C-alpha positions in Angstrom: 108.4 137.9 171.1 111.7 136.0 170.8 114.9 137.6 170.8 118.0 136.0 168.9 121.3 137.3 168.6 123.3 136.6 165.6 127.0 136.9 165.8 130.1 135.8 164.4 133.6 136.8 163.5 134.7 139.1 160.3 134.2 137.1 156.9 131.9 134.5 158.4 128.8 135.1 156.5 126.6 136.9 159.0 125.3 139.3 156.8 124.3 136.9 154.1 122.7 134.8 157.3 120.9 137.7 158.8 119.1 137.9 155.1 118.2 134.1 155.4 116.4 134.7 158.7 114.6 137.8 156.8 113.5 135.3 154.3 111.9 133.1 156.9 109.8 136.1 158.1 112.0 137.4 161.1 112.5 140.7 161.6 116.2 141.6 161.5 118.0 144.6 163.3 121.9 145.2 161.8 124.2 147.0 164.3 126.4 148.2 161.3 123.4 149.6 159.5 122.4 151.6 162.7 126.0 152.9 162.7 125.5 154.1 159.1 122.2 155.5 159.9 123.9 157.6 162.8 126.7 158.5 160.8 124.5 159.8 157.8 123.4 163.2 157.0 121.2 164.3 160.0 122.2 161.2 161.9 122.4 161.4 165.6 126.2 161.0 166.0 127.3 163.6 163.2 126.9 166.4 165.7 128.6 165.0 169.0 131.7 163.3 166.7 131.9 166.9 165.0 132.5 168.6 168.6 135.2 166.1 169.5 136.8 165.3 165.8 135.7 168.2 163.5 137.8 166.6 160.7 135.9 163.4 161.0 132.8 165.2 159.8 132.8 165.9 155.7 129.6 167.2 154.0 127.5 166.5 157.1 128.4 163.0 157.2 130.6 161.2 159.5 133.6 159.8 157.4 134.4 156.2 158.5 137.9 156.5 156.4 138.8 159.6 158.6 137.8 157.9 162.0 139.8 155.0 161.0 142.7 157.3 160.7 142.2 159.2 163.9 142.1 156.1 165.8 145.2 154.8 164.7 146.7 158.1 165.2 145.4 158.1 168.8 144.9 155.6 171.3 142.4 157.2 173.3 140.1 158.1 170.3 138.2 154.6 169.9 136.9 154.9 173.3 135.8 158.4 173.1 134.1 157.4 169.8 132.3 154.3 171.6 131.0 156.3 174.3 129.2 158.8 171.7 128.2 155.9 169.5 127.2 152.8 171.8 124.3 154.8 173.7 122.8 156.0 170.2 123.0 152.5 168.8 121.4 151.1 172.0 118.5 153.6 171.6 118.0 152.4 167.6 118.1 148.9 168.9 115.4 149.6 171.8 113.4 151.6 169.1 113.4 148.2 166.8 112.4 146.2 169.7 109.2 148.4 170.5 108.3 148.8 166.6 109.3 145.3 165.1 106.2 143.0 163.9 107.4 139.6 164.0 107.5 136.7 166.4 111.3 136.3 166.1 113.5 139.1 166.2 117.3 138.7 165.3 119.7 141.1 166.4 122.9 141.1 164.1 125.9 142.2 166.2 129.4 141.7 165.5 130.7 142.2 168.8 127.7 140.6 170.8 129.9 138.4 173.4 132.6 141.1 173.3 130.2 143.8 174.4 128.0 141.5 177.0 124.8 142.0 174.6 124.2 138.0 174.8 122.5 138.9 178.3 119.6 140.7 176.6 119.0 137.7 174.2 116.9 134.5 174.5 119.3 132.6 172.5 122.2 133.3 170.4 123.3 131.8 166.8 127.0 132.1 165.7 127.8 131.8 162.0 131.4 130.2 161.2 133.4 128.8 158.8 137.0 127.3 158.7 139.7 129.9 159.1 141.1 129.2 155.4 137.7 130.2 154.0 137.1 133.3 156.3 140.6 134.6 155.1 139.6 133.9 151.5 136.4 135.7 151.9 137.8 138.8 153.6 140.7 139.2 151.0 138.2 138.7 148.1 136.2 141.9 149.3 139.4 143.9 148.5 138.7 146.3 151.5 141.6 145.6 153.6 145.1 144.4 153.5 145.8 141.1 155.4 147.4 142.9 158.1 144.3 144.8 158.8 142.2 141.7 158.7 144.3 140.2 161.2 144.2 142.9 163.5 140.4 143.0 163.5 140.3 139.2 163.7 142.6 139.3 166.5 140.7 141.9 168.4 137.5 139.8 168.3 136.7 136.9 170.7 138.0 133.6 169.1 135.7 131.9 166.7 135.7 128.6 168.6 134.9 130.6 171.9 131.9 132.3 170.3 130.7 128.9 168.9 131.4 127.3 172.2 128.9 130.2 174.1 126.2 130.2 171.4 122.8 127.9 171.4 123.0 127.5 167.8 126.2 127.3 165.5 125.3 127.9 161.5 128.1 126.7 159.1 128.2 129.1 156.0 130.4 127.0 153.8 127.4 127.1 151.0 124.6 129.1 150.6 122.0 126.0 150.9 123.6 124.5 153.7 123.3 127.7 155.7 119.7 128.3 154.3 118.7 124.7 155.7 120.2 125.4 159.2 118.5 128.9 159.4 115.1 127.1 158.5 115.8 124.5 161.4 116.7 127.2 163.8 113.6 129.1 162.8 111.4 125.9 163.3 113.2 125.1 166.7 112.5 128.7 168.0 108.8 128.6 166.7 108.3 125.4 168.4 109.8 127.1 171.8 107.4 129.7 171.3 104.3 127.5 170.8 105.3 125.4 173.9 105.8 128.4 176.2 
């Protein structure tokens, strides 16, 4: 089984690209979706987060909006939350590795390089678009202000550095262009698997 890390900064088209890998028969694990599962009713993160931040849990679900407020009010909160969530996300990822039925496993992890996750991958693909398209995409979602976008972007490794560290770069300017690049990458990886 080939482990491919898929990363990229906010607004670069990572979720769409993950879907293109799934179209090619790859099994995809999504870090953000794993966090959603952990925060949902009955999720493994609900009780430990409630123990530290009781206000963050509403109707048995971790409220991301309340967590954001807690983090902005308390500089040490993020580290505390990460110490709870990261090990649970790692368990979720390990379970996926054990059970996935595909020759290529794609791990959609926004902060792959920032967390050292590339060390456990056979290769890394980074999605990329020019900064103006990135900004347009994020602002079009209507989920954050420009200041919030800048804050998130500035706390991520610069895009050019992520691209330089990656084995593959996928330019997501159009869906057709992204799909063609994903097909080429999957063919390349399957050739490597066949020749191994």
